[in-house]
N, C-alpha and C positions, 0 to 999 in steps of 0.2 A: 180742535180749539175753535176755528171759526165761529162754532155755534155761540161760544161764549157773549160776542157782541151781538149778538140779535136776540139770546133768548132773554127772558126773566131769569135774573139773577141774585143772588148776594154774593156780598164779600170781605173776607172777613172771618175769624176765629169767632168771636162773639155769635154773629148773625149765622155763618155754618153752623154750628154748634146749635142755636137755635131753630134752625129749618131741618135739620135731621131728628133732633128732640118732638117735632111738632110732625114730623110725617110729610115734609114739605118740597124735602129735596129728590132730586131722581137720579142727578148725577155729581159728584164732589171731585175737584179738580185742587193739586197741592204743589207748591212750589219745591222743587229737588234742595235748594239751600234753604230752605225755612229753616230755623230750628225745630227740632224732633220734640222738643218741649210744649212748641206751641201747638203741631200736628198730630201729636199723640193720641190725644183725647178725642181728635176729629178722626182719627183711622180708626179707635176703636167704636166710634157709632157709628159708623160706615161699616164697620163688619157685623156689630151687632145686628143691623138694621136691613143688613143687605145690601146697600145701595155703592152702584158701583164707584172706582176711586183710581181716577186717571193721575201720572205725576207728569209735570210741566219742569221744564229746563230751570226756570228760574224767576226767582218772585217778580221780575222785571219783566218776563216774556209773560207770567200771569196776569199782570197788571197791565201792558198792553192789548191783552187780548180781552180785558174786562173792560175795555177801555179809560181805562185814568192815568192820569200821569206820574203815579208811583207804583211801588212794587207792592205784591198781595202774595202772604203766603197760602192762602186758602180761598176758595171759590165754590159756590155750588149753585147749579143749573134748578130751578124748583117748577114744580109740576103748572 
């Protein structure tokens, strides 16, 4: 997860979905405590496009790893 702080990334469901649809995402991280209705479409896109999906302990932990002061449900590392 350390790679999130330095890598080119997007944070949030909408931006991650857009990156997956455009073929820009190479890894996706999602918070275990995020609502399934938010993360399910992202998971489906990851499976369909073969992008590796990693689970993070919490939204707070994912937000901190991304360098933001709030929680994040989903984040993606870009090409």
